[in-house]
C-alpha positions in Angstrom: 0.0 0.0 0.0 1.5 3.3 -1.0 1.6 6.4 1.3 -1.1 8.0 -0.8 -3.4 5.0 -0.6 -2.8 4.8 3.2 -3.8 8.5 3.5 -6.9 8.0 1.5 -7.9 5.0 3.7 -7.2 7.0 6.9 -9.4 9.9 5.7 -12.2 7.4 4.8 -11.9 5.7 8.2 -12.0 9.0 10.1 -15.1 10.1 8.1 -16.8 6.8 8.9 -15.9 7.1 12.6 -17.2 10.7 12.7 -20.4 9.6 11.0 -20.8 6.9 13.6 -20.1 9.3 16.4 -22.9 11.6 15.1 -25.4 8.7 15.7 -24.5 8.2 19.3 -27.0 9.5 21.8 -24.7 11.2 24.4 -27.6 11.3 26.9 -27.4 7.4 27.1 -23.6 7.1 27.5 -23.6 6.2 31.2 -22.7 2.5 31.5 -25.3 0.3 33.2 -24.0 -1.3 36.4 -24.9 -4.8 35.2 -22.8 -4.4 32.1 -19.8 -3.0 34.2 -20.0 -6.0 36.6 -19.7 -8.4 33.6 -16.2 -7.2 32.9 -14.8 -6.5 36.3 -14.1 -10.2 37.1 -15.4 -12.4 34.3 -15.0 -16.2 34.6 -12.4 -18.1 32.6 -15.1 -20.3 31.0 -17.2 -17.5 29.6 -18.1 -17.8 25.9 -18.3 -14.1 25.4 -15.1 -12.9 23.6 -14.9 -9.5 25.3 -15.5 -11.0 28.7 -12.8 -13.6 28.0 -10.4 -10.8 26.9 -11.0 -9.0 30.2 -10.4 -12.3 32.1 -7.1 -12.7 30.3 -6.0 -9.2 31.4 -5.8 -10.4 35.0 -5.0 -7.8 37.6 -4.4 -4.5 36.0 -4.4 -2.3 39.1 -1.7 0.3 38.9 -0.8 -0.6 35.3 -1.0 1.7 32.4 -3.2 0.4 29.6 -3.3 1.8 26.0 -6.7 1.4 24.5 -6.2 1.8 20.7 -9.6 2.6 19.1 -11.5 3.5 22.2 -14.7 4.4 20.3 -17.2 5.8 22.8 -15.1 4.9 25.9 -17.3 2.1 27.3 -14.3 -0.2 27.7 -12.2 2.7 28.9 -14.5 3.0 31.9 -14.3 -0.7 32.8 -10.5 -0.7 32.5 -10.3 2.3 34.8 -12.7 0.7 37.3 -10.4 -2.3 37.3 -7.7 0.0 38.5 -5.7 0.8 35.4 -4.5 4.2 34.3 -6.0 4.2 30.8 -4.6 6.1 27.8 -7.4 5.9 25.2 -7.0 7.0 21.6 -9.2 6.9 18.5 -8.8 8.1 14.9 -12.0 10.1 15.3 -11.9 13.4 17.2 -15.7 13.2 17.5 -15.5 9.8 19.2 -12.7 11.1 21.5 -15.1 13.9 22.6 -17.8 11.4 23.3 -15.5 9.1 25.3 -14.5 12.1 27.4 -18.1 12.7 28.3 
């Protein structure tokens, strides 16, 4: 992939992400307690891929976690509640604004 092709792809991805951000209802951003609990200490035998990923993380208290592609920040919240210092980034400035809220 050439540099020009990569730049075209990045612009298209940023536009897609910004469009997605415009559809998020920021009034409903607050995570529900039941959803947060699912990821704080998920079992090893869960069949949910995201729960299993959080299980594999183990104890992250006091560790710095880079969340690449944080979207609306839902996983950022859970990582922070598990005790990590989270550095979250996304290609979309609009999604970053939503994650901050």
